[in-house]
ZAMARGU-4260 file (C-alpha; in steps of 0.2 Angstrom, whole numbers, plus 5000, padded with zeros to 4 digits):
<rodrens>
0) 5013/4952/4768 | 5014/4938/4777 | 4996/4935/4784 | 4995/4933/4803 | 4980/4927/4813
5) 4971/4940/4827 | 4981/4930/4840 | 4997/4937/4832 | 4989/4953/4833 | 4987/4953/4852
10) 5003/4964/4853 | 4997/4979/4842 | 4992/4994/4849 | 4977/5006/4846 | 4981/5023/4840
15) 4969/5037/4836 | 4970/5051/4822 | 4961/5063/4810 | 4965/5061/4792 | 4955/5075/4785
20) 4959/5091/4794 | 4959/5105/4781 | 4972/5119/4779 | 4975/5132/4767 | 4980/5151/4768
25) 4964/5159/4763 | 4957/5152/4779 | 4968/5163/4790 | 4968/5178/4780 | 4973/5190/4794
30) 4985/5181/4801 | 5001/5171/4799 | 4998/5155/4790 | 5014/5147/4797 | 5008/5151/4814
35) 4991/5145/4812 | 4998/5127/4805 | 5010/5126/4821 | 4993/5130/4832 | 4985/5116/4823
40) 5000/5103/4825 | 5000/5107/4844 | 4981/5105/4846 | 4984/5089/4836 | 4998/5082/4849
45) 4988/5088/4864 | 4974/5074/4860 | 4978/5063/4845 | 4992/5050/4842 | 4994/5054/4822
50) 4989/5067/4812 | 4990/5066/4791 | 4987/5084/4789 | 4977/5088/4772 | 4983/5104/4763
55) 4969/5111/4753 | 4976/5119/4736 | 4961/5128/4731 | 4954/5145/4735 | 4937/5153/4733
60) 4936/5168/4722 | 4922/5182/4715 | 4920/5184/4696 | 4916/5200/4688 | 4899/5199/4690
65) 4898/5193/4707 | 4898/5174/4706 | 4907/5164/4721 | 4916/5150/4714 | 4932/5138/4718
70) 4947/5135/4709 | 4952/5119/4701 | 4968/5114/4697 | 4986/5120/4699 | 4991/5138/4703
75) 5009/5145/4705 | 5008/5148/4724 | 5004/5130/4728 | 5021/5122/4728 | 5027/5135/4740
80) 5012/5132/4750 | 5016/5112/4749 | 5034/5115/4754 | 5029/5123/4769 | 5017/5109/4774
85) 5030/5095/4772 | 5043/5106/4781 | 5031/5105/4797 | 5027/5089/4794 | 5045/5084/4797
90) 5047/5096/4811 | 5033/5089/4823 | 5035/5070/4817 | 5041/5062/4832 | 5041/5043/4833
95) 5033/5035/4849 | 5024/5051/4854 | 5015/5060/4840 | 5015/5054/4821 | 5013/5065/4806
100) 5011/5063/4786 | 5011/5076/4773 | 4993/5075/4763 | 4983/5086/4752 | 4966/5085/4745
105) 4964/5082/4726 | 4956/5098/4719 | 4955/5091/4700 | 4938/5085/4692 | 4932/5080/4710
110) 4914/5086/4704 | 4915/5072/4690 | 4925/5059/4699 | 4922/5061/4718 | 4933/5069/4731
115) 4949/5061/4738 | 4964/5065/4750 | 4981/5060/4744 | 4995/5054/4758 | 5013/5050/4758
120) 5023/5041/4768 | 5039/5052/4761 | 5043/5069/4757 | 5034/5068/4738 | 5030/5081/4727
125) 5011/5090/4723 | 5005/5081/4708 | 4997/5089/4694 | 4979/5094/4701 | 4975/5094/4683
130) 4976/5074/4682 | 4963/5064/4675 | 4957/5052/4690 | 4966/5036/4681 | 4981/5046/4678
135) 4981/5053/4696 | 4979/5035/4703 | 4992/5028/4692 | 5005/5041/4697 | 5000/5038/4717
140) 5003/5019/4713 | 5020/5021/4706 | 5023/5034/4721 | 5017/5021/4734 | 5006/5034/4739
145) 4987/5032/4747 | 4972/5040/4740 | 4956/5040/4751 | 4939/5043/4744 | 4928/5055/4756
150) 4908/5060/4756 | 4906/5046/4744 | 4888/5045/4745 | 4885/5060/4736 | 4877/5059/4717
155) 4890/5051/4704 | 4897/5066/4695 | 4890/5079/4708 | 4905/5075/4720 | 4901/5057/4724
160) 4912/5043/4721 | 4912/5036/4703 | 4917/5017/4708 | 4921/5012/4689 | 4937/5022/4692
165) 4944/5014/4708 | 4960/5005/4712 | 4960/4995/4728 | 4979/4995/4728 | 4981/5015/4730
170) 4965/5018/4740 | 4963/5001/4754 | 4955/5015/4765 | 4936/5026/4762 | 4930/5037/4774
175) 4911/5033/4780 | 4909/5048/4791 | 4914/5066/4792 | 4905/5083/4796 | 4896/5080/4780
180) 4888/5065/4789 | 4888/5046/4783 | 4891/5039/4767 | 4889/5020/4773 | 4874/5019/4764
185) 4855/5025/4760 | 4846/5014/4772 | 4859/5017/4787 | 4860/5026/4802 | 4864/5046/4800
190) 4860/5055/4786 | 4873/5065/4772 | 4864/5081/4775 | 4876/5092/4785 | 4881/5102/4770
195) 4865/5108/4763 | 4875/5114/4748 | 4880/5097/4742 | 4867/5085/4749 | 4857/5074/4748
200) 4864/5055/4749 | 4859/5045/4736 | 4864/5027/4728 | 4879/5025/4717 | 4894/5031/4727
205) 4890/5025/4745 | 4904/5013/4755 | 4892/4998/4753 | 4890/5002/4734 | 4909/5000/4733
210) 4909/4984/4744 | 4895/4976/4734 | 4906/4981/4720 | 4918/4969/4726 | 4931/4980/4732
215) 4941/4977/4749 | 4938/4994/4757 | 4946/4997/4775 | 4935/5011/4785 | 4940/5027/4792
220) 4931/5042/4799 | 4938/5059/4800 | 4934/5078/4801 | 4934/5086/4785 | 4935/5102/4794
225) 4944/5119/4792 | 4942/5124/4810 | 4961/5123/4814 | 4956/5110/4827 | 4961/5093/4820
230) 4952/5078/4828 | 4937/5088/4835 | 4923/5078/4844 | 4908/5073/4834 | 4913/5073/4817
235) 4925/5059/4814 | 4940/5050/4819 | 4950/5037/4814 | 4957/5022/4824 | 4972/5010/4819
240) 4979/4995/4824 | 4999/4996/4823 | 5013/4989/4831 | 5021/5003/4836 | 5017/5023/4834
245) 5030/5026/4818 | 5025/5031/4802 | 5029/5015/4794 | 5019/5003/4806 | 5005/5015/4804
250) 5007/5015/4783 | 5007/4995/4786 | 4991/4995/4795 | 4982/5008/4783 | 4987/4997/4768
255) 4982/4981/4778 | 4965/4990/4783 | 4967/4987/4800 | 4957/5003/4803 | 4940/5008/4809
260) 4930/5025/4811 | 4919/5033/4826 | 4909/5047/4824 | 4916/5056/4839 | 4916/5045/4857
265) 4932/5034/4856 | 4924/5017/4857 | 4936/5004/4857 | 4933/4989/4846 | 4942/4972/4841
270) 4935/4961/4827 | 4939/4943/4820 | 4935/4931/4810 | 4941/4912/4812 | 4957/4922/4821
275) 4959/4934/4808 | 4957/4952/4811 | 4949/4965/4803 | 4955/4970/4785 | 4960/4953/4781
280) 4955/4941/4767 | 4954/4923/4771 | 4946/4906/4766 | 4933/4896/4774 | 4923/4881/4767
285) 4915/4878/4785 | 4907/4889/4799 | 4912/4906/4800 | 4916/4911/4820 | 4915/4930/4823
290) 4921/4937/4838 | 4920/4954/4845 | 4926/4965/4860 | 4919/4982/4861 | 4922/4995/4875
295) 4913/5011/4875 | 4914/5028/4884 | 4895/5028/4887 | 4881/5018/4887 | 4882/5003/4873
300) 4866/5002/4863 | 4868/4987/4850 | 4881/4978/4839 | 4877/4974/4823 | 4885/4962/4811
305) 4882/4968/4793 | 4884/4954/4781 | 4885/4958/4761 | 4878/4974/4766 | 4863/4967/4777
310) 4860/4964/4795 | 4864/4946/4799 | 4866/4947/4819 | 4861/4960/4833 | 4865/4961/4849
315) 4854/4973/4859 | 4864/4978/4874 | 4853/4991/4881 | 4844/4985/4896 | 4854/4969/4898
320) 4864/4975/4911 | 4858/4980/4929 | 4866/4993/4942 | 4876/4985/4957 | 4874/4992/4974
325) 4887/4983/4984 | 4905/4981/4984 | 4919/4988/4971 | 4912/4994/4955 | 4920/5000/4939
330) 4910/5013/4929 | 4911/5029/4918 | 4903/5045/4924 | 4902/5058/4908 | 4901/5075/4916
335) 4897/5091/4904 | 4901/5108/4904 | 4893/5123/4896 | 4878/5132/4893 | 4879/5149/4900
340) 4873/5167/4896 | 4864/5170/4878 | 4867/5188/4866 | 4849/5185/4864 | 4844/5189/4881
345) 4856/5204/4880 | 4869/5198/4889 | 4888/5201/4883 | 4896/5185/4880 | 4913/5177/4879
350) 4922/5164/4884 | 4920/5153/4902 | 4934/5145/4910 | 4930/5129/4921 | 4943/5123/4934
355) 4940/5109/4944 | 4943/5089/4949 | 4935/5074/4954 | 4940/5065/4968 | 4937/5049/4977
360) 4942/5045/4996 | 4941/5026/4994 | 4945/5018/4977 | 4954/5027/4961 | 4951/5038/4946
365) 4957/5026/4932 | 4955/5038/4918 | 4948/5052/4909 | 4944/5055/4891 | 4940/5072/4883
370) 4925/5075/4870 | 4932/5091/4864 | 4927/5102/4850 | 4942/5117/4851 | 4956/5121/4859
375) 4959/5125/4878 | 4956/5110/4885 | 4968/5102/4898 | 4966/5085/4909 | 4979/5080/4921
380) 4985/5064/4922 | 4975/5055/4935 | 4982/5051/4953 | 4974/5037/4962 | 4961/5047/4969
385) 4959/5063/4959 | 4959/5070/4942 | 4961/5089/4939 | 4954/5098/4923 | 4953/5116/4916
390) 4940/5118/4902 | 4935/5131/4890 | 4919/5136/4884 | 4910/5150/4872 | 4895/5158/4877
395) 4880/5157/4866 | 4877/5172/4854 | 4860/5163/4848 | 4849/5154/4860 | 4854/5137/4853
400) 4868/5126/4859 | 4883/5126/4847 | 4898/5113/4848 | 4908/5125/4857 | 4897/5129/4870
405) 4898/5113/4879 | 4914/5101/4882 | 4912/5084/4891 | 4925/5073/4899 | 4921/5055/4903
410) 4928/5049/4920 | 4931/5031/4924 | 4932/5027/4941 | 4934/5010/4953 | 4925/5012/4968
415) 4914/5004/4981 | 4895/5009/4977 | 4892/5017/4993 | 4908/5025/4993 | 4909/5047/4992
420) 4914/5056/4976 | 4916/5073/4975 | 4916/5085/4960 | 4923/5103/4963 | 4920/5115/4948
425) 4925/5134/4950 | 4916/5138/4967 | 4903/5125/4967 | 4903/5106/4972 | 4894/5090/4971
430) 4895/5075/4984 | 4887/5059/4979 | 4890/5041/4978 | 4893/5030/4964 | 4877/5019/4968
435) 4865/5036/4967 | 4876/5042/4952 | 4870/5026/4943 | 4852/5028/4948 | 4851/5046/4942
440) 4858/5061/4933 | 4861/5079/4941 | 4864/5097/4938 | 4876/5111/4946 | 4868/5127/4942
445) 4877/5143/4944 | 4861/5153/4945 | 4870/5165/4958 | 4882/5168/4945 | 4868/5172/4933
450) 4860/5184/4944 | 4876/5193/4948 | 4879/5196/4929 | 4861/5204/4927 | 4866/5215/4941
455) 4884/5221/4933 | 4878/5220/4915 | 4861/5229/4916 | 4863/5238/4932 | 4846/5228/4938
460) 4843/5222/4956 | 4839/5204/4952 | 4826/5204/4964 | 4814/5215/4955 | 4815/5205/4937
465) 4798/5198/4935 | 4802/5183/4927 | 4815/5171/4936 | 4817/5161/4922 | 4830/5172/4914
470) 4842/5166/4927 | 4841/5148/4924 | 4841/5150/4906 | 4856/5160/4906 | 4866/5151/4921
475) 4882/5140/4918 | 4878/5123/4920 | 4886/5107/4923 | 4878/5092/4921 | 4882/5074/4929
480) 4877/5061/4918 | 4870/5043/4925 | 4885/5034/4928 | 4887/5019/4918 | 4895/5002/4926
485) 4907/4992/4916 | 4892/4980/4911 | 4884/4994/4901 | 4899/4998/4891 | 4908/4982/4886
490) 4901/4968/4878 | 4907/4953/4867 | 4899/4945/4854 | 4900/4927/4848 | 4892/4922/4832
495) 4893/4908/4820 | 4887/4908/4802 | 4887/4892/4792 | 4876/4901/4778 | 4890/4903/4766
500) 4888/4904/4748 | 4902/4901/4734 | 4911/4915/4731 | 4916/4930/4742 | 4907/4937/4757
505) 4911/4951/4768 | 4907/4956/4786 | 4909/4973/4797 | 4901/4978/4812 | 4893/4993/4817
510) 4891/4999/4835 | 4879/5011/4843 | 4880/5019/4860 | 4863/5026/4869 | 4869/5044/4865
515) 4869/5042/4846 | 4888/5039/4845 | 4893/5026/4831 | 4908/5016/4826 | 4910/5005/4810
520) 4924/4991/4809 | 4934/4988/4793 | 4927/4971/4784 | 4933/4955/4785 | 4931/4946/4767
525) 4928/4928/4767 | 4930/4917/4751 | 4922/4901/4749 | 4926/4888/4737 | 4913/4884/4723
</rodrens>
């Protein structure tokens, strides 16, 4: 492929996807599997640009002695299941709107060699799952397929990635983050301890170990979830820069490593060195000039330049921006919905529907971005002065918050700092100015609703309840987070590095928001003559 400069990439578009949403019939034992798959495609189409589905050809069973184990290798039913996956992938693929790819998780001896997901840009067969990892990679290379290693940071020989067996032509990308946590490295943010059966993280198989071995690894993040909701917020998404929303264009972006990964919030990130885009390999004998542009949904904390697995430069953005008090301001306002009654307090729990809008009298609602963890959420296309929404949350069975008991919408507005905004939610409302929202957060507490639930569900006069904590502890709540002006969620990094040793160096970015959400760019590799 002819290399183009970053200036030549100004026309590429940013697309979002999930390359690790898993599906197998065993996870839908009481329903129709095809219908479950269709619901997943519909959910993915509602908020993602592309969806390479991951079929999971394995199942759990119990031995006669009662031990629960997972199958390894081929089973007769897998071919028919794979044919169904491919048929639905063809049906839902709609260039320009929503792009699908067929994929599956390799369930051969991944305990020894590490896990990987296989994707095709065509209607290809399900390969023999019993293949040795080297034979698998050779066959995938022949077919022009892609294999993406994931949760690489577990112990090598116990589901971690064995970098002794790797082909970067077949595996141009590696998954740095998923529901398991982060496989970036052992001394990096986020752990790899969300799956208590497989943790902890250890040296040898991490992404940084693979980069240190000299492999050119583009970066992605994706869910690794069987929840049935592709692109679930908080457990990984992949961003790809492609010329258009088509299979061939996205495939070219994957092969060229024009990708990056985020934990959940859709951080926008562009990164170049000497006018070459992320994923490129370049030559330089002089200064390395790095440029990065970042736009976050929330307040930006820092941008770190990682060179050869060490932090070489940091922009600490937290506290570097002020709060404008006058004139027209562009800002983002995260609004979170949830909390509500709990079964541990004796309440009957179910789901709750939130209907409402954010409106401005003078100015505009420029955009609205959902941070959603399950189906049932919708945001109307913003009109100049208003954006409506309907959300769904699940009440808490236990006392702790869950990802289904909270949903968030991040609104971007452009208004005068002293102009009024109005948030309407069900039967309550909140009016505020942007200046007020930039100074403080605020709650809408549906305590009257909580009192009514006490009367209806328990037959108790709320005024006779001795401890009034029960009302607040079980009330539905809306939190208007502090508004962040544009200066707080955007930044530009320009940095020069003249310390180039002979040989190859690599640079990538790690972006952190104040709320803990992260993004990792694909690296750029720089070859310096000896």
